[in-house]
N, C-alpha and C positions, 0 to 999 in steps of 0.2 A: 171312262170306258175301259173294259178289260180286254186286252189283246193277247192271244196266245203266241207262242214262239213261231207258229206257222202262218201267222197273219201276213199277207203279202205286203211288201214294202210300200207299194203304190197301188191304188185302185183307179184305173182310168175310166171305166164305164160302170154304170149301174149304181153309183152312189152320189147323191147330190151333196154339194157343199152346204154347210150350215151358213146362216146369215153372217155370223162373226167371221167364219173362215173365208167366205166370199169377200167380205169387206177387206180382210187382210190381203188377199190376192190382188184385188182391184186397186187398193190403196197403196200397195207396195210395202205392207207391213207397218211397223211402228215408225219407220223412217220414210214414209211415203213422200212427204213434202220435200225432203232433202233429195230423194231419188229423182223427183220430177225436176228439181232445179238443176241437178247434174245432167239430166237428159238434154237440157237446153244449151250446155256448154259447147263451144266450138271444138271440132275434132280435126287433128292433122294426121296424115299418113306418114309413117316413119320411112326414112330412106332405105333401111334394111329391115326385112321381116325377122321376127324372133319369137321363140316360145315364151312370151312374157306372161307367166302364170304364177304370180306370187301369192302366198309362199308355197314352196314345195318341200317335202320332207327332207330333213338332213339325217342321213342314215349311214352307219358303218356296215358294210357287207363283209363277212368273214367266211373264208373257205380254205380247205386244206391246200397245201402246196404240192408240187411234184415230189416224188421220192427224193429225200435228201435236201430239199429246199424248205425255207421257212413258210409257215402259214401266211396267208395273204389277208390284209385288210384293204378294202377299197371303198371309195365313195362313188356310188352309182345313182343314176336317176331311178327313183323308186315310186311305185304307185299301187293303189288297191285295184284289184280286178273284180273280186267278188267277196261278199260277206259270208254267205252260206251256200256252198262250202267255202271255207276261207282260202282265198287265192290272192297272190300278189304278183307284181312284175318288176323286173329290173332291166334297165337298158345299159349295156356295157359297150364301150368303144373298142375298136380293134387294137388300139395302143395299150390297153390295159391287160396286164397279166391275168387278171381275174376272168376275162372272157373265156380263155381256154381252160382255166381251172374249173369253172362252173360246168363247162361242157364235159370235162373229164370226170368229175366227181358226182355231178347231178344233185348235189346237196350244198346248202349254204345257210348262213344265219344272218338275219337283219337285226342289227343292234341299234336301238334308238338312244341317241346321246342327249345330254342336257347342256344348258348354257355354260356350265363349268368346264365342258369339254370342247369348247369352240377352238381353242388353240391346238390341242391334239388332233381335232377333226381336220383343221387346215394343214397340219403337218402331214397327215395321211394323204390328203388330197393332192398336195404339192410334191410328193416324193414317190419313188418307185421301189418295189421290193428287189429290183435288180441291183439297187445300191446298198440297201441295208434292211435289217429286220424292222418293219414298221411298228411292231408292238413296242420294241425297245426304243426306237426313235421318238415315238409319240408318248412314251411313259404310260402305256396301257398294260393291264395285266390280263393274261390268257385265262380263259375258262374252257370248259368242255360241254358241248351240247348234250342234252338228255336223251334225245331220240336219234338225230342224224349224226353222221360222222363229220364234224366240223368244229373249229374253234369258236369261242365266244369272247366277248369283252366284258369282264366282270363289272366294270364301272357303269355299264349300260343298264338303266332301270327296266327296259323292256327288250326281250329277245324273241324273235320269231324264227323258229327252225323250219326250213323249207326244203321241199323236194321238187325238182323240175318236172313239169307236166308237158311243156310245149316250148319249142324254140322257133323264133321268127327272125329271119335275116332282114335287116332294114338297110338298103343301100344309102349312101356309099360305104359306110364304115361303122356300122353298129349292129349289135345283136340283142334282141329282147328275149328274156327267159321268163316264161309264166310258170309259177310254182305254187304248189299246195303248201299251206301252213300246217305242219303236222304236230307242232307243239308250240305253246306260248308260255313264257315265264316272266314274272315281274318281281321287282323289289317290293317288300312289305309296304303297304299304304298306297301303292300306285293304282290299285283297283279296289272296289268295294267287295263285299261278300258275294255279290251276284256276278262279279267279274266285269263290272262296268268301269271303264277307265275314268280315273279322277285326274283330269287335266291339270288342276291346280296343285297336285301333289309334287310336281317337279317342274323346273324351268325348261320345258322343251323349246326347241328352236327350229326354224326352217330357213331354207335358202331362198332368196328372191331371184327368180329367173328374170333377168331384165336389168338388174343392177349389181348382181354378184355380192350381195350383202347378207348377213345373218340377222334374223330378228326373232326374239322370243314371242310366244303367243300372247295376244292381248286379252282383253276382257271378253267374257261370253256375251254374245249378242243374239243368241237364239238357238234353236235345235231343229234337227230333221223331224218333219212331221207336224210342226207347230201350226201350219195352215189348215190342218184337218183334225186337230185335237189329239194327235198322237205324241206320246213321250217314251215309247218303248223301243224305238229304232236305234241301233248302235252303229250299223254299217250302211 
């Protein structure tokens, strides 16, 4: 089936599922039997609630410093808001220098690391720019964004240049910045000619919220739209 770029991501009404697609949904996909078995497992409620959503993106956020201060690298909770137009969000705690810097400059870069950068990633996460220049501390090299006024990390295979669209205060101690992605750049081989991400081109990793561990991505188990015969959806 040929889908244009304007084809809606989902169609809720007016289109019946094919027999094979309906079988996939009802049966739980290729792993329906295993899913049914897991549904029967006993469940316990944890003593403390937590945002246990593994894995979540491991991202370096870079932003200019105050006049006379070093540029800042920070680890922030990061999420996709929208695919078209491209929008992302970051959640920054009050204790982070980055919160006020993003508010000041209204621009930043999201730098996607690979597994070879796990140690520098943790160095950045565990230290403050109040103590030292985190680029030097983590052994990372500075780059310059193409569109926004912000530093980048040269070692990162994917860089998203962002401008703040909306700010949301989340009590008691966090601020969410929703931003437009105004430029995306990648190392050679990370995307195909059509701009589709080649996940196997690099060892990307995520943080597991719930255990505090880092894991590389596993094998491909499916794709968005498989239940309705779509293979054109990226976001």
